[in-house]
C-alpha positions as CSV (number, residue, x, y, z in Angstrom):
1,M,164.6,-9.9,-166.6
2,I,163.5,-13.3,-165.6
3,E,166.4,-14.9,-167.1
4,G,168.8,-12.7,-165.1
5,L,166.8,-13.5,-161.9
6,I,167.3,-17.1,-162.6
7,V,170.9,-16.7,-163.5
8,G,171.6,-14.6,-160.3
9,L,169.9,-17.4,-158.4
10,L,171.8,-20.3,-159.8
11,A,175.2,-18.2,-159.5
12,G,174.4,-17.4,-155.8
13,L,173.4,-20.9,-155.0
14,I,176.5,-22.4,-156.7
15,A,178.7,-19.7,-155.1
16,G,177.3,-20.7,-151.7
17,W,178.0,-24.3,-152.1
18,L,181.4,-23.7,-153.2
19,M,182.5,-21.4,-150.4
20,K,180.3,-22.7,-147.4
21,G,179.2,-26.0,-148.3
22,E,175.4,-25.0,-148.7
23,G,173.5,-22.2,-149.8
24,Y,172.4,-19.1,-147.9
25,G,168.8,-19.1,-148.6
26,F,166.6,-18.0,-151.4
27,L,166.9,-14.2,-151.1
28,K,170.6,-14.1,-150.2
29,N,171.4,-16.5,-153.1
30,L,169.6,-14.2,-155.4
31,V,171.2,-10.9,-154.2
32,L,174.6,-12.5,-154.0
33,G,174.3,-13.8,-157.6
34,L,173.2,-10.6,-158.9
35,F,175.8,-8.5,-157.4
36,G,178.3,-11.3,-158.3
37,G,177.2,-10.8,-161.9
38,C,178.3,-7.3,-161.7
39,V,181.7,-7.9,-159.8
40,G,182.3,-10.8,-162.0
41,G,181.8,-8.8,-165.2
42,W,184.0,-6.1,-163.9
43,L,186.8,-8.6,-163.1
44,F,186.6,-10.3,-166.6
45,D,186.6,-6.7,-168.3
46,L,189.7,-5.8,-166.0
47,F,191.6,-8.9,-167.5
48,N,190.1,-8.7,-171.0
49,L,188.4,-12.1,-170.7
50,E,185.1,-12.8,-172.3
51,W,182.6,-15.7,-171.5
52,N,179.4,-15.9,-173.8
53,G,176.2,-17.3,-173.5
54,T,173.9,-18.4,-170.5
55,L,176.6,-20.6,-169.0
56,G,179.0,-17.8,-169.4
57,R,176.7,-15.5,-167.4
58,I,176.2,-18.1,-164.9
59,G,180.0,-18.6,-164.7
60,T,181.0,-15.0,-164.5
61,A,178.3,-14.5,-161.8
62,V,179.8,-17.3,-159.8
63,V,183.2,-16.0,-160.1
64,G,182.0,-12.4,-158.9
65,A,180.0,-14.1,-155.9
66,V,182.8,-16.1,-154.9
67,V,185.0,-13.1,-154.8
68,I,182.4,-11.1,-152.7
69,I,182.0,-13.9,-150.0
70,W,185.9,-14.1,-150.0
71,I,186.1,-10.5,-149.2
72,A,183.4,-10.6,-146.7
73,R,185.0,-13.2,-144.9
74,C,188.3,-11.4,-144.9
75,L,186.7,-8.3,-143.5
76,R,185.0,-10.1,-140.9
77,K,188.0,-11.6,-139.1
């Protein structure tokens, strides 16, 4: 469980940097990373992709978090 929280925090932080240039704050980064892991896992399953290990989990969550940020920005416009 602790590893999942750390992965979520790192993924949210990385996605925040990639999409905005800075993070969103501790709690938002954590939530973004955790939901990003779900969205990234769903997308990877959809395209029959697999990325294993801790780095794979972080990468998958980053991809999902970037997609979430992108969709949120599109809906705001």
